[in-house]
C-alpha positions, 0 to 999 in steps of 0.5 A, spaced: 202 303 746 195 301 745 197 294 748 200 297 754 194 301 755 189 295 755 194 291 759 193 296 765 185 296 764 185 289 764 188 289 771 185 295 773 178 293 772 178 285 772 183 285 778 183 291 782 176 294 781 172 288 781 175 285 787 174 291 791 166 292 788 165 284 789 168 284 796 165 290 799 158 288 795 158 281 798 159 284 805 153 289 804 148 284 802 149 276 801 152 271 797 145 269 794 144 276 792 151 276 789 149 270 785 143 273 782 146 279 780 152 276 777 147 272 773 147 278 768 155 277 766 153 273 760 148 279 757 153 284 759 159 281 756 155 280 750 153 287 750 160 290 751 162 285 745 157 288 740 159 295 742 167 294 742 168 288 738 163 289 733 160 282 734 153 280 732 148 280 738 141 277 737 135 280 739 135 274 744 141 277 748 137 284 749 131 280 752 136 277 756 139 284 758 132 286 760 131 279 764 137 281 768 135 288 770 128 285 772 132 280 776 136 285 780 131 290 780 126 285 784 132 283 788 133 290 790 126 292 791 125 286 796 131 287 800 128 295 801 121 292 803 123 287 808 128 291 811 126 293 818 127 300 821 134 298 824 136 294 819 137 299 814 140 304 818 144 302 825 145 295 824 148 295 817 148 299 811 142 299 806 142 293 801 142 297 795 149 300 796 151 292 796 147 291 790 150 297 786 157 295 788 155 288 785 153 291 779 159 295 778 163 288 779 159 285 773 161 291 769 168 290 771 168 282 769 164 284 762 170 289 761 175 284 763 172 279 758 172 284 752 179 287 753 182 280 754 179 278 747 183 283 744 189 282 748 189 274 746 190 277 739 197 280 741 200 276 747 200 269 750 196 267 756 202 266 760 204 273 758 198 276 760 197 273 766 204 275 769 203 282 766 196 284 769 198 281 776 204 285 776 200 291 775 195 288 780 201 288 785 203 295 784 195 298 784 194 294 791 200 295 795 199 302 797 192 300 800 195 294 803 201 298 806 195 303 809 191 298 812 197 294 815 199 300 819 194 298 824 192 291 823 194 285 828 196 280 823 197 275 829 189 275 830 189 271 823 188 264 823 192 259 820 186 257 816 185 264 814 192 264 811 191 258 807 184 260 804 187 267 802 193 263 799 188 259 795 184 265 793 190 269 790 192 263 786 186 261 784 183 268 782 189 271 780 193 266 776 190 259 775 183 262 772 186 268 768 191 263 765 185 258 763 181 264 761 186 267 756 187 260 753 180 259 752 179 266 749 184 265 744 179 260 741 172 263 742 168 270 741 168 274 747 160 273 747 161 265 747 166 266 753 161 269 757 156 263 757 161 260 762 160 265 767 153 262 768 157 257 773 158 264 777 151 265 779 150 258 780 156 257 785 155 263 789 148 261 790 149 254 792 155 256 797 150 261 800 145 256 801 149 250 803 155 253 806 153 259 809 146 257 811 143 263 807 135 262 805 132 263 799 125 267 799 120 267 794 122 274 792 129 272 791 127 265 788 123 270 783 129 274 781 134 268 781 129 265 776 129 271 772 136 272 772 137 264 769 132 266 764 136 271 762 142 267 762 138 262 758 136 267 752 143 270 752 147 263 751 142 259 747 145 256 741 143 260 735 139 256 729 143 260 724 150 259 727 148 252 727 146 251 720 152 254 718 156 250 722 152 244 719 
């Protein structure tokens, strides 16, 4: 029974709720902002691993949490100060709402890593992948039918369908199977190290592909976020001495 509950939570938090928070969050802000906020994922994974899995978390990780919070706060404050009177009201919703949704996505991703670590002890990676995608299909289908009533599918370009297909395969199948396979071998807080690629790639895509710019405040926020990542993921001397 506990395993079935964890499978549902893994799908609800890691697939369903994460996708909603991430997609709407990026819509309300920018890919660069998403990159800064997503840099707090390793610290969030470490904290949840300490709370729920009783994994040891050093003082450096708590310092990393402080850096992540500082980066997010600086980003939100700069967006509020630089927004014009029309930009925050009529032109688009307040950026803070997008930042809040992205923070929620970070927490969902951290819970996804911690719950996944628990599941890999009783289920195979392929079984986990299949089950959470079945739950995801059940959760999303009612919303899909609701939106499909008034949606004109003919206006969607073939290239967009191709991107949707790639996104679904990469995010829901390939990455899940690879992630669960890796989680069987390493602690959850160490697995959080590899999420450092998320903020870096999101920021690079925002700047190089979407034409977004990095201002001084955003650079400072990103530097704080990366400092938090470095603190959270730097190898511990005690652990290295034990291994040696």
